[in-house]
N, C-alpha and C positions, 0 to 999 in steps of 0.2 A: 504493500500500500504506500503511495507517495506521501511525502511529508504533509502536503496540503490536505490529505484525507486522514491523517493520523488521529484527530480527535474521535473519529468513529470507532476506534479500537476500544474506547472506554464506554462501558454500559450505561453509567449515569448520564453521560452526555447524550447518548442516543435517545434515551427517554425524554430528557429535557428538550432536545431538538424536535422530537416527534410531537410532544405536547404543545410546544409553542407554535409549531408550523400548522397544526390542526386548528389551533385557536386563531391564527392569522388568517386562515382560509375563511372562517366565519366572520371575522372582523372586517374583512374586505367587503362583505355584504352590508354591514351595519350602517356606516356613514351615508352611503348612497341611498339605501332603502329608507333610512330615517329622514333624510333631507327631503325626499320626494313624498314621503308620507305626510310631512308637515305642509309642504307646498300644496298637496292635494286637499289638505284639510282647510287651510286658510289662504294659501297663496301669498303669504307674507314673509319677506326676508327677515323682518324684525322678530316674528314668532319663531322662525327657525333659529335665529341667534339666541333667543331665550332658552330654547330646548337644549341646544348644543352647549351654550354657555353655562347653564345650571349644572350639567354633568361635570364639566371641566372645573368649575369653581369648587364643588364639593370634593372632587378628586384631589385638587391641590391642597385643600384644607386638611385632608387626612393623610397626606403623604408622609409627613414627619412622624406621625404615630406609627405608620406602616414600617418606616425605617427602624424605629426602636424595637418594634415587635420582631422584625426579621433578625436583629442581632441578639434577641433574648430567647427565642424559641425556635424549634425546627422550621426551616424555611418551607419545606414541602407541605407542612400542615397548613400554613397560610395560603399556599398556592392552590391546594386541593379545595379548601373551604371557600376561598374567593371564587374559584371557577364554578362551583356548584351554586353559590349565591347569584353569580352573574347569569348562569343558565336560567335560574328561576325568574329574575327580573326581565330578561330579554324575552322569555317565554310569555310572560304576562303582556308585554308590549305588543308582541306578535298577535296574540289573541285579540287585544283591543283594536288593533289596526284592521285585522281580517274581518272582524265582526262589525266594523263601523262604529265602535264605542269609544274610540280614542278622542281625547280632548287635550288641548295644550297644557292645562294644569296637571292632568294625569301624566302626560309624557314628561313634564318637568320633574315631577316627584320621582317617577321611576328612573329617569335618567340620573337624578341625584343619588339615589340608592346604588345604582350601578357604578357610579363614579366613586362612591365611598368604598365598596368592596374591592374595586380595582386598585384603589390607592393602598389598601392594606396589604396587597400581594405584590405590587409592582417592584418595590425595592428588593423583596425576597427573590423574585424571578430574575432580576438583573444581577444581584450579587452572588447567586448560587453557582453561576457558570464557572468561576475560577476553582471551585471545589470539585468540578467534574473532570478536569484535565490537568496535566502537569503544566508548569509555568512556561516551558519552552515552546509549547504549541498553543499558547493562549491566543495569539493573534489569529492563527488559522481557525481556532474554535469560534472566536467572535465573528470572523468573516463567514464561516459556515452557518452559524446561527442566523445571521442576518440574511444569508442567501436562502435559507429555508423559509424564513418569514416572507421574503419578497417573492419567492417562487409560488408560494401559496396565494399571495395577493394578486399576482399577475393572472392566475387562473380565476380567482374569485371576482375581480373587478368587472371584467367584461361579462361574465356569467351573471353577476348581480344586475348589470344594466339590462341584459336580456330578460331576466326574471321580472324586474320591476316594470319594464316597459310592456311586457306581454301579460302579466298577471296582476299582482298586487304587492306593494312594498312590504306588507306584513310577512310574506313568504321569505323575503330576504332576511328579515329580523329573526324569523324562526330558524333559519340555517345557522345564524350566529348563536342562538340559544343551544342548539344541538351540539355545536362544536365545543362550546364551553363545557358541557357535560362530558364529552369524550376526552378533552384535555385533562379534566380532573382525574380520570382513570389512568392516563399516561403519567401524571405527576406522582402517583402513589409509590412507584418503585424508587423514587429519589430518597425515601427514608433509609435506604441502605448506605448512603454516603456517610463516611466518618468525617465529621466536621473538624477542620484544622483549628487548633487552639493557639492563642498567643504563646510565643516561645518563652522559655525560662520563667515560669510563673513564680512569684515570690511566695514561699511557704509561710504560713502563719506561725508565730512562735509557739513552742511547746509549753503548755501550762505547767506550773509547779505541781508536785504530787498533792492530790487532794483538792485541787482547784479545778472546777468544771471548765471544759473547753468552751470557748465562745465562737460561734460561727461568724465569719466576717459578714458585715451587712452588705446586701446586694444594692448597688446604686439604684435610686428610684428613676422613674421615667424622665424627670426633668434633669437629673444628673447625666443620664445617657444623652439627652438632647444637647446639653451643654458641651459634652465631649465631642459629639458629632459636629457641632458648630465650630469648636476650636480647630478641629481637623480641616474643616471647610475653609474658614477664613484665613488660616495660616498659609494657604497656597494661592498666590496671586493669579497664576495661570488659570486656576479653577474658577474663582469667582468672577474674573473678567470675562471668560468665555460664557459663563452662565448669564451674566448681565447682558451680553450681546444676544444670547439665545432668547432671552425674555422678550426683547423687542422683535426679533425675527419670528418667533413662534406666534406672537400676537398678530402680526400682519399676515403671516402665512395662513393661520387658522381662520381668521376673518375673511381673507381674500378667497382662498381656495374652497373652504368648506361651507361658507355662507353665501358669498356672492358668486362663486363659481357655478353652482347649480342654477342660479338665476339666469346667468348669461347663457348657460347650456340650454335651458328651456327655451330661450328666445332665439337661439342660433343653430347649434349643431344637433340638438336633441339629446334625450336621456341615454339612449343606447350608445351613441357616439361618446358621450361624457364618460361612460364606463370604460370605453376603449382608451380614452385619454388617461384616465387614472391607471389603467393597466400599462400604458406606455411608460408612465413614471416608474412603475414597479419593474418593468423590463430594464430600464436604465439602472435601477438599483441592483438588479441581478448582475448585470455586466460590471457595475461598480464593485460589487463584493468579490467577484472573480479577480478583478484587478488588484483590489486591496489585499487579497489573500497572498499575493505574490510579491508585493512591494516590500523593500527593505530600506527604510528611510531613517536618517539620523534625526530629522526634525519632523516626525510624523504629525504632531499636533499642528504645526505651522502649515503644512501642506493641506491637512484636513480643513482648517479654517479658511484658507484661500479658496478652496473648492466650493465653499458655501455661496460664493457669488452666483453660481449657477441657479440657485433657488429663486433668484429674482426673475428669471426668464419667463416662466409660465404666467406669473402675475402680470408682467408687462404685456404679454401677448393677449391675455384675457381682456385687458383694457384697450389695447390698440389694434389688435388684429385677431379676433376670435374665430379663426378658420380651423377646420378639423386637423389638417396635416400640420399646420404650424403649431397648434396646441399640443399635438401628439409628440412632435419633435422637441418642443420646449419642455414638456413634462419628462421626456426621456433624459434630457440633459440635466434637469433638476435631480432626478433619481440617481443618475450616475455620480454626480458631484456630492450629493447628500451622503451617499454610502462611503465615500472616502473619509468624510468627517466622522461618520458614525463609528466605523471600525477604529479610526485613530483615537476617538474619544473614549470608547470602551476600553481599549487596550491601555491607554495612558492612565485612566482611572485605576485599573486593576494593578498596574505596575507601581504606582506611586502612593496608593492609599493602603494602610494596614488592613489585612483581611478581616480582623475582628471588628473593625469600624466601618467597613466598606458599605454596608447597607444603609447606615445612618448618613454617610456622606452622599451616597446615591440619593437619599430622600431629600437632602438639602439641594442637591443638583436639580432634582426634578421639580421641587417647589419653585426654586428660582427661575428655572427655564419655563415652567408652565404657568406661573402665577399671572402673567399678562394675557394668556390665551383667552380666558373668558371675557376679559375686557375687549380684546379684539373681536371676538365673536358677537358680543352684545352690542358693540359700537358700530360694526360693519353696516348693519341695516340702516340705522339713523343717519350715519355719515353719507351713505350712498343716496339716501332720500334727499339730502341737501345738495350734494355736489354731483350726483349721478353715479350709477354703478360703475361705468367704465373709467371715468376719471379717478374714482376712488381706488380701483385696481391698479392703475398706473402709479398712483401715490404709494400704494402698498409695495410695489416692486422697488421703488426708489428707497423706501425705508428698509427693505430687506437688505439692500446693498450697504446702507448705513450701518446696520447691525453687525455686518462682517468687519467693517472698518473699525468699529469699537473694539472688537476682539484683537485685531492686528496692531492696535496702538500700544499694546502691552509688550514690553521687551521679554517678559517671562514666557509669553505665548510664542514669540518668535524664536526663542532659543532653547526651550525645554527639550532635553535629549530623550530619544527613545531608547530604553534599556533593552539589551539583547541578552536574555538570561541563558545561562549554561544549561544544557540538557540535564534533566533530573529524572529520577526513577522513584516510584513508590509514593508520589505526591498525592495520588488519589487512591483511596482504599475503599473497599466495600465489605460490609459485614457478611459473614458466612451463614448467619442465622436465617 
């Protein structure tokens, strides 16, 4: 087996990859199906922003708690439980849409619940990957993980467009619910991972004879949060990139997921919009294959520069919303996004201690995602004042500005990529 496929030798990684890939297949249905369900219900971009924004807002609010839980309890327990809860909430949404019983307030409440359970598991699912493979093949594992997610999405997005256009958006949401249930089953074997502990723990002093031993107090949740915050703010490259990502994610989510379907309904149609989203994922697949092979001394710098490509589809939606142009722009965005994604995951796993990684991931996610509901909620009203297409052009410009913010930091431009020595026995499985 080539070095690029070496992560597949490890059983925990195979189950993690399968579970997340199945989940991604269903999730490729959900945004498109939900967007057109809301547009069928009210035809309002503002209502769509409220539904999407409520989920994102609650998701961000619970991410820090999810990071603490992931560092305090078995990660697979959070992943299985959250997958089952998400299957239930999406199943209810599907039934409401299929039966014509859906209302905007109901969709907001159910989306908020879905966002909460997703937040409790996301830091766990992100930070568990380093425990499934040795460090010397971590970059390949990150690229393969993202390749699996994107391969599922490229199959799901055009299929979702066909299903939504030919039947009812509720069936697309039902597919998402089913894949959440299946992914819960695939995450169960991850309980076999032997979790790495911090090296050289300090042993408590031996009590004098006749004096009862006192168990050291476990840090409370707020102490764990403070520790994670200290790790986060002590690394300039980390918080600078997160600050830039906050702006970029706000304009991307508001532009692509709120205003994008509105433009698609008026121009290329729903089925073609599904193909455009699939083209973005095709670019991500190509990007993952490239990232798997790159050996860069300044991996984070190259990843950040590549993010300029994310402005392309937003500018095209505003200035030239034609099918082939949008498909090409989406593919460029996907390819460049994947260079950043692999670089960011690998950099985080190299430079953050394993026992604090989930908490740092949660601060990363909160910082990166906190402005997304603002972008989603604001997109409709701003477009109402300035027009949909001028708003999208402005979003493309702001996307480029967010990358400039990252590159202003010397730490981002100079942070080296560690090249670990091959190691053996880093991942163990119980025989029970």
